[in-house]
N, C-alpha and C positions, 0 to 999 in steps of 0.2 A: 504493500500500500504506500502511495506517495505521501508526503508530509500532509498531515491533517490541516485543512483550512477551516477556521472557526470564525464566523461572523457574529459580532455583537450588535444586536438589533434593539437595544434599549435606549430610548431617547432621554435627554435631560428633561426634568431634574431627577428622573428615576435612576439613571445610570449611577450617579454619585451616591445614591442611597444603598444600593445592593452590591456594587463593585467597590469594595473597600479593602483596606489593608493590603495584603499580598495577593489578593484574588487575581488581579491582572497578571502578576508575575507567574502565578501558578498556571494560568491559561497559556501564557507564552511558552512555558516549558512543554506544553502538550502539542503545540502546533503553531502554524502561522495565524496570527490574530488580526482580523480586519474590523475596523469600526468605520463604516462608510459615511455615516451622517449622525448629527446630534439632535435632530428634531424628527418628530413623527412624519411631517410633510416630506422632509428630505429622504427618509427611509422609504416611504411609499413610492417615491419616484424611481428608485433604483432596485426595488426588491426582486422583480422577476429575473433580471439579468444576474444579480448577485447570487440568488439561490440556485442557479444553474451550475455555479462554479465552486460552491463551498460544500463541505461534508457535514458541518454542524452549524446550527445557529442558536445563539443564546438570546432568548426573548424575555420580555417582562411587561410591566405596566407601560402603556403608551405605544407598544409595538403595533403597527398597523396589521390588519389581516394578511396572512401569507397567501400569495396567489399560487397555491400548489397545483391546482387543476390545470393551469396554463403552462406548466413546466414541460420541457421536451423530454423524450424518452432517455436521453443520456445525462440528465441532471444528476449531480453528485450528491445532493442532499440526502442524508440518511438518519440524522438525529436532530430533534428539536428539544432543547433544554429550556424550560420556561421557569424563570425565577419567581413567578407569582403562582396564583391558584388555578382557576379554571382556564382551559384552552379552547372552549367551545367558540368563543368570539374570534379566536386567532387562526384556527385551522379547520378545514372541512373534514368530514368523515372519510372522504376519498383519500386522505393522506395515508390511510392504512393499506390502500390498494397499491401504493407506490413503494412499499417496503421501507417506510420511514418510521422510526421509533420515536416515541414521545414520552417525555418525563417532565415532572413539575415539582414545585416547592410547596404545594399545598400542605403536606404533612408538617413542614416546618412552621408555616403560618398557623396551623391548627393549635400548636402549643400556646401561642399568644392569645388566640381567640378563646381557648378553653380557660386560661387563667382569668381573662377579663369576664367571662361568663360566671365563674365562681365568685369574683369580686361583686358582680351585680346581684347574685343570689344573697350574699352576705349583707350587702347594702339594703336590699329589700327587707331583710329580717331585722336589721338594726337601725336603719335610717340615720346613719352618722352624718351624711351630707346635709340633711334637713336640719338637724340639730345645730350644725356648724353655722348654717345660714341664719337661724333664729338667734343664736348668741351674738353673731356679728351685727344683726339688725337691732340689738338692744333688748331682746326679750329677756326678762329676769332669769337668772341662772337655773332655778329649779323648774320653771315653766318651760324652758327650752327643751327639757327632756320629756315633756308630756305629749310630744308629737306621736309617739308610738311606744308601747311597752317593750318591744324587742322580743326576739325569740332565737332559739338555737337552730343551726342547720343540722346538728346531730339528730339522727333518727327521723328527719322529715321525709315525707313522700315526694319524690321528685320525678317528674315526667319529662322525657326527652323526645322531641319530634325529630327523628333522624338519628342514625347511628353510623355516620360516616367518620371521616378523620377527626373532626372536632367532637362529635358526640361521644366517641370512644375515649377521647382524652378527658372529657368532662366526667365520664363514668369513673375513670381512674382517679381523678382528683377528689371525687366524692367519697371514695372508699374509706378514708380515715374518719369520716363523719358518720359512718354506718347508716347512710341514707338508704331508704327503700326506693330503689330506682326502677321505673318502668319505661319502656320504649315503644313508640309507634314507628315502625319502619317496615314497609312491605318487603324489603330486600333482606331483612335480618332473619336468618334461619334460627330454628329452635336450638340447634347445636351452638351457634355463635352466641345466642342470648345466654345459654347456660354457661359458656366459657367466660362471658363478661359478668356473670352474676346478676343479671337483670331479668325482669319479666317482660313478656310481650303482650301488649294490649291493643285494642282498637282505639281510634282517635278520640271518640266520645268518652270512652272509659278513662282514658288518660287524663282528660280535662276534668272529669267528675271526681277523680280520686286524688289528684295531686295538689299539694300545697304550693309547689313551684313547678312551672312549666317552662322549659327552655327549648327554643326552636332552632333546629339545625338542619332544616330541609333544604335541598337544592332548588333552584329555579328551573322547573321543567313544566311542560304543559299539564302534567298530572297534578302538580302541587299548587297551581294558581288558585289563590283564595281558598285553599283547603280548610283554613281556620276562619270561621265566620261567626255570625250571631249565635248559632246553636252551641258551638263549642265554648265560646266565651261566657255564655249564660250558665253553663254547667260549672264554672269555676266557683269555688266556695268563697265565703267572705274572707277578705285579707289575703287572697291568693296572689302569687307573684308570677308575672309573665316576663321572660327575658328573650330578646331577639337579637342575636349577634350574627345571624346568617344573611337572609335577604327578606325584604318586606313582601316580596312576591307571594309568599304562601299565606299571608295574613290579610284579611279584608280590613284595611286601615280605617275605613269609616265605622265599621262595627267595633273595632278596638277603641277608637276615639269615643264612641257612644258609651261603651262600658266603663271607660276611665272617668268619664264625666259623671257617672253614677256614684263614683267614689267607693265602689265595693272592692276594687282590686288595685294593685300597684304594678308598675311596669318599668323595665329598663330597655331602652331602644337605641340601637347603634345604627340601624338601617331604616330607610324611608322610601316611599314610592318615588318622590322627587328629591333629588339631591343636587345642590345643597338644599336643606330644609328652609322653606320661606320664613322670613323674619316674622311674619304675621300668622304663621301656622298655629292652629289651636293647641297642638301639643305643647308649644312653648309657654302656654298660660296655665298649665296644669301642675299642681304641686305633688301629685301622686305618680309622676313619671320622671325618671332620670333619662336625659338625652345626651348622647355623645355623637360626634360627627364622623361615623364610619371608621373608627380607629381601633376596633377590637383586635385586629391582627397586627397592629403596629407596635414595634418596640425596637430599640437600637440593636439589641442582640438578635432579634428575629430578622431584621433587614440584612445584617451581616451574614447570618446563617443561610438566608435564601440564596445569595450569590455563591457562597461556599458549597452548599449542597449540590448545586447544578454543575459547578466545576468538578466536584467529586464524581458526578454522574458521567460527565464527558470523559474523565479519566477511565472510569469503568468500561465505557463503550469502546474506547480506543484499545484497551487491554483485553477486550473480548469477554468481560465479566458481565453477569446479569445486572441490569439496572435496579436500583433500590426503590425508586419511586415511579416506575414505568406506568403509563396509562395504556391499558389494553383497549382494544376495540369495544369489548363488552362494557368496560368502565366508562368509556367515552359516551356511550348511548344514554347513560343515566346521570351524567354529570350536570352541574349547574351551568 
């Protein structure tokens, strides 16, 4: 095999976030590294010609869709290493007909999302942020703690909608709390559920029985508004809803209506329209914590995203199995 040609197709400012430390030096030791452009527009203009002549492309946030269906029969491209999560926007299913392998850093991002999910669960049970705001607004010391009596995560019934990368990490993080975890996921087998130590339930049962519901469903045609008025009305008083996945699976109008009734509390990192409008009703509610789609973001995570994909490129060059490969079967049910 001739010297491996590796194209970095990550535009600014995302490039500097995931290609840090000695990542570029490690890439350079693996082959000839090309960085054809620094903007999404510049990359889009040269992609087809470039992909004909490189063996590997390193992609990420901001990378334009790859025109794989228009490549000639002699195109060299054989590996796409994506430093972010889903690749559905980036490549067509036909990529698998061209003997192109695909890998991604979603499992790396999952650690950060899972930790943020746990933080939101604890915040819903203890309301530390609300007490902080009350104290800083001048509410008397003892009265500031009257916002909510607080509760333990230990032993709570927790329902997870989805048991993918993030859902499984959340299950692991909940283990020390001895939480009673149930999962709704049509793709979770009985054997996998047993290995994870969780119960399998239908969606309505999960909402009816859980004190905390955490959503980790992908955005697919089947999951569109799968959580609506019926499920939200099944929630018990003071239940907690956490969404660090996508808003796609939740009817936002139904959730807003239920929050306005003040029966439940929620933590939302994702929204139908982003950025969230400054006059959106969510911003005026005290029983919801809002964050700007940052659950997967951390300095350590960003560095590891780039490192993980360089490791995958090294494995591919050495003929080893990829650690985070996306198979054709996985691609069909991905977000």
